[in-house]
C-alpha positions as CSV (number, residue, x, y, z in Angstrom):
1,X,-23.6,-59.5,78.9
2,X,-20.5,-57.8,77.3
3,X,-21.9,-54.4,78.0
4,X,-22.5,-55.0,81.6
5,X,-18.7,-56.3,81.8
6,X,-17.9,-53.2,80.2
7,X,-19.6,-51.0,82.6
8,X,-18.0,-53.0,85.6
9,X,-14.6,-52.3,84.2
10,X,-15.1,-48.6,83.5
11,X,-16.7,-48.2,87.4
12,X,-13.5,-50.2,88.5
13,X,-10.6,-48.2,86.4
14,X,-11.5,-44.9,88.1
15,X,-11.1,-46.7,91.5
16,X,-7.6,-48.1,90.8
17,X,-6.7,-44.5,89.3
18,X,-7.6,-42.9,92.6
19,X,-4.8,-44.8,94.2
20,X,-2.1,-42.8,92.3
21,X,-0.2,-40.5,94.2
22,X,-1.2,-37.5,92.6
23,X,-4.9,-38.5,93.0
24,X,-4.5,-39.8,96.6
25,X,-3.0,-36.1,97.7
26,X,-4.9,-34.0,95.3
27,X,-7.9,-33.3,98.4
28,X,-5.1,-32.3,100.8
29,X,-5.0,-28.5,100.2
30,X,-1.7,-28.4,102.1
31,X,0.2,-30.4,99.6
32,X,-0.6,-28.5,96.2
33,X,3.0,-27.2,95.7
34,X,4.1,-30.8,96.0
35,X,1.8,-31.8,93.4
36,X,2.7,-28.9,91.2
37,X,6.2,-29.6,91.7
38,X,5.7,-33.3,90.5
39,X,3.8,-32.2,87.3
40,X,6.2,-29.7,86.5
41,X,9.3,-31.8,86.7
42,X,7.9,-35.4,84.9
43,X,11.4,-36.4,84.4
44,X,13.0,-35.8,88.0
45,X,9.6,-37.6,89.4
46,X,9.1,-40.1,86.8
47,X,9.1,-42.9,89.6
48,X,6.4,-41.1,91.7
49,X,4.3,-40.6,88.7
50,X,4.1,-44.2,87.2
51,X,1.5,-46.6,87.8
52,X,2.9,-49.5,90.4
53,X,2.0,-53.1,89.9
54,X,2.0,-55.9,92.4
55,X,5.7,-56.7,91.9
56,X,6.9,-53.1,92.6
57,X,8.6,-52.2,95.8
58,X,6.1,-50.6,98.2
59,X,7.3,-47.4,99.1
60,X,6.8,-44.5,101.9
61,X,6.7,-41.0,100.9
62,X,7.6,-38.1,102.9
63,X,5.9,-35.0,101.4
64,X,6.7,-31.5,102.1
65,X,3.5,-29.4,103.0
66,X,3.1,-25.9,101.5
67,X,4.6,-24.2,105.0
68,X,8.0,-26.3,103.9
69,X,8.0,-24.6,100.2
70,X,7.7,-21.3,101.7
71,X,10.3,-21.7,104.2
72,X,12.6,-23.2,102.0
73,X,11.9,-20.2,99.7
74,X,12.6,-17.7,102.7
75,X,15.8,-19.3,103.9
76,X,17.4,-19.6,100.1
77,X,15.8,-16.8,98.1
78,X,14.3,-19.0,95.7
79,X,12.1,-21.8,95.3
80,X,12.5,-25.4,95.1
81,X,11.4,-25.6,91.7
82,X,14.3,-23.3,90.6
83,X,16.5,-26.4,90.9
84,X,17.9,-28.4,88.1
85,X,15.7,-31.6,87.3
86,X,18.9,-33.9,88.5
87,X,18.5,-31.5,91.9
88,X,14.9,-32.3,92.4
89,X,15.4,-35.7,91.7
90,X,17.8,-36.1,94.5
91,X,15.5,-34.4,96.9
92,X,12.5,-36.5,96.0
93,X,14.1,-39.7,95.9
94,X,15.7,-39.1,99.6
95,X,12.0,-38.5,100.3
96,X,11.2,-41.6,99.2
97,X,11.5,-44.7,101.5
98,X,11.9,-48.2,101.1
99,X,9.1,-50.2,102.6
100,X,5.5,-49.2,103.4
101,X,5.4,-47.8,106.8
102,X,2.4,-47.9,109.1
103,X,2.1,-45.7,112.0
104,X,2.9,-48.4,114.5
105,X,6.3,-48.9,112.7
106,X,7.5,-45.5,113.2
107,X,6.9,-45.6,117.0
108,X,9.6,-48.8,117.1
109,X,11.1,-48.5,120.3
110,X,14.6,-47.1,120.0
111,X,13.8,-45.4,116.6
112,X,14.0,-46.8,113.0
113,X,16.7,-46.5,110.5
114,X,14.7,-46.4,106.8
115,X,16.6,-46.9,103.5
116,X,15.8,-44.2,100.8
117,X,15.8,-44.3,97.3
118,X,18.9,-41.8,97.0
119,X,22.0,-43.4,95.6
120,X,23.9,-40.4,94.1
121,X,27.4,-40.8,95.4
122,X,27.4,-37.1,95.8
123,X,25.1,-37.5,98.8
124,X,25.2,-41.2,99.3
125,X,28.7,-42.8,99.4
126,X,28.7,-45.5,102.2
127,X,30.0,-49.1,102.4
128,X,29.1,-51.2,99.0
129,X,27.4,-54.5,99.1
130,X,29.5,-57.6,99.8
131,X,30.6,-59.4,96.9
132,X,28.8,-56.9,94.5
133,X,29.7,-53.3,93.3
134,X,26.5,-52.1,94.5
135,X,26.1,-48.8,96.7
136,X,24.1,-48.6,99.7
137,X,21.4,-46.2,99.3
138,X,21.2,-43.3,101.9
139,X,19.4,-43.4,105.1
140,X,17.1,-41.3,107.2
141,X,16.3,-42.2,111.3
142,X,13.0,-41.8,112.3
143,X,12.1,-41.5,116.1
144,X,8.8,-41.0,118.2
145,X,9.0,-38.4,120.9
146,X,9.9,-40.8,123.5
147,X,13.2,-41.6,121.7
148,X,14.0,-38.6,119.6
149,X,17.8,-37.2,119.9
150,X,17.2,-33.6,118.9
151,X,16.4,-30.6,121.0
152,X,13.6,-28.7,119.1
153,X,10.7,-29.0,121.0
154,X,7.2,-29.0,118.7
155,X,3.8,-28.1,119.4
156,X,2.3,-31.1,119.5
157,X,4.8,-32.1,122.4
158,X,4.1,-29.3,124.3
159,X,-0.1,-30.1,124.0
160,X,1.3,-33.7,125.4
161,X,0.7,-35.3,121.7
162,X,2.2,-38.0,119.9
163,X,5.4,-36.3,117.6
164,X,7.5,-38.1,115.3
165,X,10.9,-36.7,113.9
166,X,12.5,-37.6,111.1
167,X,16.5,-37.0,111.0
168,X,18.4,-36.5,107.5
169,X,21.8,-34.9,106.5
170,X,23.6,-33.0,109.0
171,X,21.1,-34.1,111.7
172,X,18.7,-31.8,110.6
173,X,15.1,-33.0,111.8
174,X,11.7,-32.3,110.3
175,X,8.2,-33.4,112.2
176,X,5.9,-36.1,110.4
177,X,2.1,-35.9,111.0
178,X,1.7,-39.8,111.9
179,X,-1.8,-40.7,110.2
180,X,-1.0,-42.2,107.1
181,X,-2.3,-41.6,103.4
182,X,-2.6,-44.7,101.1
183,X,-1.7,-44.7,97.4
184,X,-1.1,-47.7,95.1
185,X,2.9,-47.6,95.7
186,X,2.2,-47.6,99.6
187,X,1.8,-45.0,102.1
188,X,2.6,-41.3,102.6
189,X,3.0,-39.0,105.5
190,X,3.0,-35.2,105.5
191,X,6.0,-33.6,107.0
192,X,6.7,-29.9,108.1
193,X,10.3,-29.3,105.9
194,X,12.1,-30.6,103.6
195,X,14.8,-33.4,104.3
196,X,18.8,-32.2,104.3
197,X,20.8,-33.9,101.6
198,X,23.7,-35.3,103.3
199,X,27.1,-34.0,103.2
200,X,30.4,-34.8,104.1
201,X,32.0,-36.0,107.6
202,X,33.5,-32.5,108.7
203,X,30.8,-30.4,107.6
204,X,28.2,-32.8,109.1
205,X,30.4,-32.3,112.3
206,X,30.2,-28.4,111.8
207,X,26.6,-28.0,111.7
208,X,26.2,-29.9,115.0
209,X,28.6,-27.4,116.6
210,X,31.4,-30.2,116.8
211,X,34.2,-27.6,116.1
212,X,36.9,-29.2,118.3
213,X,37.0,-32.5,116.3
214,X,37.0,-30.6,113.1
215,X,39.9,-28.7,114.3
216,X,41.8,-31.7,115.3
217,X,41.2,-33.4,112.2
218,X,42.7,-30.4,110.0
219,X,45.7,-30.0,112.5
220,X,46.5,-33.7,112.3
221,X,46.1,-33.6,108.2
222,X,43.6,-36.1,108.3
223,X,40.5,-33.9,107.1
224,X,40.6,-35.1,103.5
225,X,41.0,-38.8,104.3
226,X,38.3,-38.6,106.7
227,X,35.6,-37.3,104.3
228,X,36.6,-39.7,101.7
229,X,36.5,-43.0,103.5
230,X,33.5,-44.8,102.7
231,X,31.5,-46.3,105.6
232,X,32.8,-44.6,108.2
233,X,31.4,-43.4,111.7
234,X,32.8,-40.4,113.9
235,X,32.1,-40.5,117.5
236,X,33.4,-37.3,118.1
237,X,33.9,-35.8,122.0
238,X,32.2,-32.7,122.2
239,X,33.6,-29.0,122.7
240,X,33.5,-29.3,126.4
241,X,35.1,-32.9,126.3
242,X,38.0,-31.5,124.4
243,X,38.4,-28.2,126.3
244,X,39.2,-30.0,129.4
245,X,42.1,-31.7,128.0
246,X,43.1,-29.2,125.9
247,X,41.3,-27.6,122.6
248,X,42.9,-29.0,119.5
249,X,42.5,-25.6,117.7
250,X,45.6,-24.2,120.0
251,X,47.0,-27.4,121.8
252,X,51.0,-27.2,121.6
253,X,50.7,-31.5,122.6
254,X,52.0,-33.7,120.3
255,X,50.1,-34.1,117.2
256,X,50.8,-37.3,115.2
257,X,54.1,-38.9,116.6
258,X,52.9,-42.2,118.2
259,X,50.5,-43.5,120.5
260,X,50.5,-40.3,122.7
261,X,49.5,-38.1,119.8
262,X,46.4,-36.0,118.8
263,X,45.8,-38.1,115.8
264,X,45.9,-41.2,117.7
265,X,42.9,-40.0,119.8
266,X,41.0,-38.9,117.1
267,X,41.8,-42.1,115.1
268,X,40.4,-43.9,118.1
269,X,36.9,-42.3,118.0
270,X,36.7,-43.3,114.6
271,X,34.7,-46.8,113.6
272,X,34.8,-48.7,110.1
273,X,31.2,-48.8,108.9
274,X,28.1,-47.3,109.2
275,X,26.7,-47.5,112.8
276,X,23.5,-45.8,114.1
277,X,22.0,-45.8,117.6
278,X,20.1,-49.3,116.1
279,X,23.2,-50.9,115.3
280,X,24.6,-50.4,119.1
281,X,23.4,-53.3,121.2
282,X,24.0,-53.6,124.8
283,X,27.4,-56.0,125.3
284,X,28.8,-55.2,122.0
285,X,32.6,-55.3,121.6
286,X,33.6,-53.2,118.6
287,X,37.1,-52.2,117.4
288,X,38.1,-48.4,116.5
289,X,40.0,-47.8,113.2
290,X,43.4,-48.0,115.1
291,X,42.2,-51.4,116.9
292,X,41.3,-50.5,120.5
293,X,38.3,-52.3,122.1
294,X,34.9,-50.1,122.6
295,X,32.3,-51.9,125.0
296,X,29.0,-50.5,124.3
297,X,26.5,-50.5,127.1
298,X,23.0,-49.4,127.5
299,X,21.7,-48.0,130.6
300,X,18.5,-46.2,131.5
301,X,17.7,-45.5,127.9
302,X,21.4,-44.0,127.3
303,X,24.2,-45.4,125.1
304,X,27.6,-45.7,126.4
305,X,30.8,-46.5,124.4
306,X,33.5,-47.5,127.1
307,X,33.2,-44.9,129.5
308,X,31.5,-42.0,127.3
309,X,28.0,-41.2,126.7
310,X,26.1,-40.3,123.3
311,X,24.9,-37.0,124.0
312,X,23.9,-36.1,120.1
313,X,23.4,-39.0,117.8
314,X,22.1,-40.1,114.1
315,X,23.6,-37.2,112.7
316,X,23.3,-38.5,108.7
317,X,26.2,-38.3,106.8
318,X,27.4,-38.6,103.1
319,X,29.6,-41.7,104.0
320,X,28.2,-42.9,107.2
321,X,27.3,-41.3,110.6
322,X,28.6,-38.8,113.2
323,X,27.6,-38.7,116.9
324,X,28.8,-36.8,119.9
325,X,30.1,-38.1,123.1
326,X,30.2,-36.3,126.2
327,X,34.0,-37.1,126.9
328,X,37.0,-38.3,125.1
329,X,36.8,-42.1,125.6
330,X,38.9,-44.3,128.0
331,X,40.8,-47.5,127.3
332,X,39.1,-50.7,128.1
333,X,41.1,-52.9,129.9
334,X,40.5,-56.3,128.4
335,X,42.2,-57.9,131.5
336,X,39.4,-57.3,133.4
337,X,35.9,-59.1,133.2
338,X,34.4,-57.2,130.5
339,X,31.1,-58.8,131.0
340,X,30.4,-56.3,133.9
341,X,30.4,-53.1,131.9
342,X,29.4,-51.3,135.1
343,X,32.4,-51.8,136.8
344,X,34.4,-48.5,136.5
345,X,37.6,-50.4,136.9
346,X,37.6,-52.0,133.6
347,X,38.4,-48.4,132.1
348,X,41.9,-46.8,132.6
349,X,42.6,-42.8,132.6
350,X,45.9,-43.2,133.5
351,X,49.0,-42.2,131.4
352,X,49.8,-46.2,131.1
353,X,48.5,-46.4,128.0
354,X,47.5,-50.4,127.1
355,X,47.9,-52.0,123.7
356,X,45.3,-52.3,121.5
357,X,43.6,-55.4,120.8
358,X,44.2,-56.5,117.7
359,X,47.4,-54.6,117.6
360,X,46.8,-52.3,114.7
361,X,49.7,-51.8,111.6
362,X,50.5,-48.7,113.5
363,X,49.8,-48.8,117.1
364,X,48.1,-45.6,118.0
365,X,46.6,-44.4,121.5
366,X,46.7,-41.3,123.5
367,X,47.7,-39.9,127.3
368,X,44.9,-37.6,127.3
369,X,42.2,-40.1,127.7
370,X,39.6,-39.4,130.2
371,X,37.6,-42.3,132.6
372,X,34.7,-42.7,134.3
373,X,31.7,-44.9,135.7
374,X,28.5,-46.1,133.8
375,X,25.7,-45.8,136.1
376,X,24.8,-49.3,137.5
377,X,21.2,-48.9,138.8
378,X,18.1,-49.7,136.4
379,X,17.2,-52.1,133.6
380,X,19.1,-52.1,130.2
381,X,16.8,-50.7,127.6
382,X,17.1,-50.9,123.7
383,X,19.2,-53.8,123.7
384,X,16.4,-55.4,121.1
385,X,17.4,-54.0,117.7
386,X,14.4,-52.2,116.2
387,X,13.9,-53.2,112.3
388,X,15.8,-51.6,109.1
389,X,13.3,-50.9,106.0
390,X,14.8,-51.7,102.7
391,X,17.8,-53.4,101.8
392,X,20.2,-51.7,103.6
393,X,22.1,-54.8,105.4
394,X,24.6,-56.9,103.5
395,X,27.5,-54.4,104.6
396,X,25.7,-53.0,107.8
397,X,28.1,-53.4,110.8
398,X,27.2,-56.3,113.5
399,X,24.2,-55.9,115.6
400,X,21.8,-54.3,112.2
401,X,18.7,-56.0,111.4
402,X,17.4,-57.3,107.9
403,X,13.7,-56.6,108.4
404,X,11.8,-55.2,105.5
405,X,8.8,-53.8,106.6
406,X,6.4,-53.9,103.4
407,X,2.8,-53.6,103.2
408,X,1.3,-53.9,99.7
409,X,-1.6,-52.0,98.8
410,X,-2.2,-53.0,95.4
411,X,-4.9,-51.0,93.6
412,X,-6.8,-54.4,92.7
413,X,-7.3,-54.8,96.7
414,X,-9.1,-51.6,96.5
415,X,-11.7,-52.7,94.0
416,X,-12.1,-56.2,94.8
417,X,-16.0,-56.5,95.2
418,X,-16.6,-55.2,91.4
419,X,-13.8,-58.2,90.3
420,X,-15.8,-60.8,92.2
421,X,-18.9,-59.6,90.6
422,X,-17.0,-59.8,87.1
423,X,-16.1,-63.1,87.6
424,X,-19.7,-64.4,88.5
425,X,-21.0,-62.9,85.7
426,X,-18.7,-64.5,83.2
427,X,-19.5,-67.8,84.8
C-alpha cells in the first residue's frame, strides 16, 4: 500500500512543478530571453522563482518577448542583462501586477488601473496609506482597443482584432497578447516591449510634448516643488491651448503676482492625489490645489474638467499622473446650478475672476482663462468606475475602487484527481 502512495506522490510532484513560472513558459520559444534573465539574476528575480502557496497573493506577470529584448538592445546599445541587479529587480517588479487578471478583466470598459510590485521611491513616490507610513505601489493603466488613449495603431487593430495596451511611465505603451497563461502564482501575458519606469512630473510632460506647461513651471520657479509633491495630478493644457493665450516660454505677462498671474493659472491645473481616468466619475466636484472647483463631466465617451476636454490621459508619473487638456480650464460659476454641466453658462471666460471655493490661503486665479461649452447630446458614458487591482485604494482620490481581482490557481488544484485517489487508498 505504501509503495502505491509513493508512486502517486511522485506523479503529482512534477505536475505541481510544471505550474512554476519557468516551467509554464518553457515551451514558449519567444520567451527564452526572459527565462534566461530570471535564471541569470536569481537575486533580482527571487519572488518570481519562489514556489507559491495557497496563502500567497496571486499575481499577473507581463512578460516581454524576445523582440522586446532585441528592441531594447537596439535602442540603448546594451542588453537588459547588463543592468545592475537592483535595476533588473525594479523592472521585474513593475511587470508584476497584483491580482490574477483574466482576459475579461483586461476588457473592462473605461480601462483598468492595476497596482504593481514596484515600490522603490525612485519610481513610485505617491501618497502614503492613511494612518500608516506605507507608500502606495506604482501602477499601470490597461485598456482595450476601444478605450485606449494612445495614438499607436497596431497590426492587430488594422486587422480588426482585439488589442490591449498597457500604459506605463512617461505614458509609453506596449501591446499585450490577450490570451493568458497560467502558473502557480496566477496568470501571465506576453507583451511586445518593456514597461517604462516612471519619472518625475516635468520629465513626463516633456515626453508627451507638453513643453509649454514645462516652460511655465520653470518661469514661475515651481519646477522643483512640482516634482517633489507626493500624490500629484497635473492636468496640462497642451501647447496649442497655451498658444491661444500666450506661450509661457516668452510671455511678458504677470508671472507670479496675485490672481491674474501665470503661476495661479498653472496651480489651478493641479490636483492633490493620484487621479486616473478611472477616478473621474460624471458629476464629481473636485478642487484644484488653489481651491477652485472642477466639475467632471462624461459625454459621448469623452471626459471634461469644467470646459476643457482630456485629449491625452493616464501618463504614469513617479508621484502621480499627468493628463493633457485641449484648453486652459474656465472657471466654474458655483452660483449657477452645477447639476446641469452641459449648460455653458456655468463657465466664465471673462476677466471678472471669481473667488475660489473654498478660499485658499493664497487666492490665485488667472485672467487668461478660456471658456467653452460641453456637448449636450448623447448619453453619459463611463460613469461606472472599473475595478482597481491590488491594494492601491486607501489613500486614493474620491471615486476610486477597492475591488481586488484575484483568482487563485494553486498547484494542488491541477492534481486533485490524484489526491482523491490517494485519500481513498489511505482509507
